[in-house]
C-alpha positions, 0 to 999 in steps of 0.5 A: 302163501296166503290164499287170496279172498274175494275181499283182496280182489276187491281192494286190488281192482278198487271196487266193492266186494258185491262188484267182484261177486257179480263179475265172478259169477257172471251175473246176467241181471247185473250191468257192469261196464266192460272197463270195470269187468276187465279191472276185476278179472286182471286183479283176480288173475294177479292174485290167482283168485278162484272163487269157493264153488262150495261156499257159493253154492251154500250162499246161493243155493245154486250148484252153478251146474246144469245137466245134459241128460241123453240116450245119445251115443257120446261119440256121435257128432250130434251129441258133441255138437249140442254139448258144445253149444250148450257149454258156450252159453253155460260158460257165459253164466258162470256154469258148468255142464254135466253129462247124464247118461240115460239108459233104455230103462232109466227113469227120472230118479237120477235126475231128481236126486241130482236136483234134490241134492243141489248138484245141478240146477236144471236139466236139458234132455236130448232125447230120440224121436224114436225112443227105446220101447222100454223107455216112457217119454211121458212118464219121465217128463211128468216126474221131471215136472212134478219135481219142479226141475227146471228143464228143456227137451231137445227132440223127443217124441212128445209135445207137453203143454208145459215143457219147452222143446227144441226139435230136430226138423227131420221133415225139413231136411228132405224138404230142403234138399228137394228144393235145393236141387229144384233151383239147380234145375232138377225136376225128376227125383228118386228116393234112397230109403233107410234099411228096414230096421229104420224104416218105419221110425218117425225119423225116417217117415218124416224125411219121406213125408218131407220129400213127398210134400216138396214134390207136391208143392212143386207140382212135381210127379213122384217117380215112384222110385223108392229103394234101400241099400239091398236094392241099389242094383235094381234101382240102377236097372230101373233108372235105365228103363225110364225114358230120357225126359222122365229119368231121375237126375238126383237121388235124395238119400236118407242118411249120408251112410246110406249115400256112401254105399250108393256112391260106391255102387254107382262108381262100380256100375260106371255111373258118374256123380254128378255128371250122370246123376246128382246125389244129396243126403238128408243129414251131414255126417263126418265122412261126407266130405271124404267120400268120392266125390265129396258129398253135399248134405242137409246140415241140422244146426245141432250147435245152435240147438244146443245154444238155443235150448240152453238160452231157454234153460237160463231164461227159466232159471231166471224165473221166467215161465216158458213154453216154447216150441221151436225148430231151427232152419236146416242148412245145405252144405254144398260140395261135389255131388250135385250138378246144375242143369241150368242152361 
């Protein structure tokens, strides 16, 4: 059976070959009516037409692929949500997304090779705010720039003036948590820190600073009660030592996984959440809804971050010179671990 060509689709749809090309490549620079687009897609489906990606790449000098390079564990919901967001935008432009694993000793050579070999047209770099000691982010980004690879950075710990960034707002997670609880009538708080291995990292420090600044801006007194997983029982004793007027009525927790330990220990000590004390975590992990009680959290808009970073990259691929530094707003995911104290 003869393989259908672009000419066959054009004849079947009653349009020019150029129109078929614009539709099949999802060209954002050409306006095609909905009726014509649907006519072309019906014709292509009827004839089982599949564009020749190799020929298209040779003709356009584009791979129709973008890279997503990251340290992130691919099973982590942050990575999967961002990938879904990137892919949703890439698909609108007729692009696919390929994954590039960055190891701790990784340099940019792999990405520059992919780009020089026309295997990718650009790259989104999903980086950690607390990188491995062996990873030099500045050098890495400079190599990407010197190779003139269109790129957008998600997160990271740099702010290169020539690169666009979409940051994860760790500071805003704890700041939002305090303000949410304040609206519920809470005025006295305490804070559960991460484990020692994370404590001095930028992510943890930004959350602590967001917590402190929120208290300050609301003119609230810091209880001074900061504790980690190893000191939960000591914190419970300290909570009981506060006067009723000063006793914290809510705990802000650095991450959901630490909140899971807190909820369990509270339960073992007969402390009811949220009747006796409210608990909120500064990130939203899959286990949150399955805890007892289901945990109220602050959700980083990872899917939207993926979408926005891809939007920026495709604008760059269309020839725009962009230097955007962006943070998207976090949101509260209300479940059952926070109680209103409003009369």
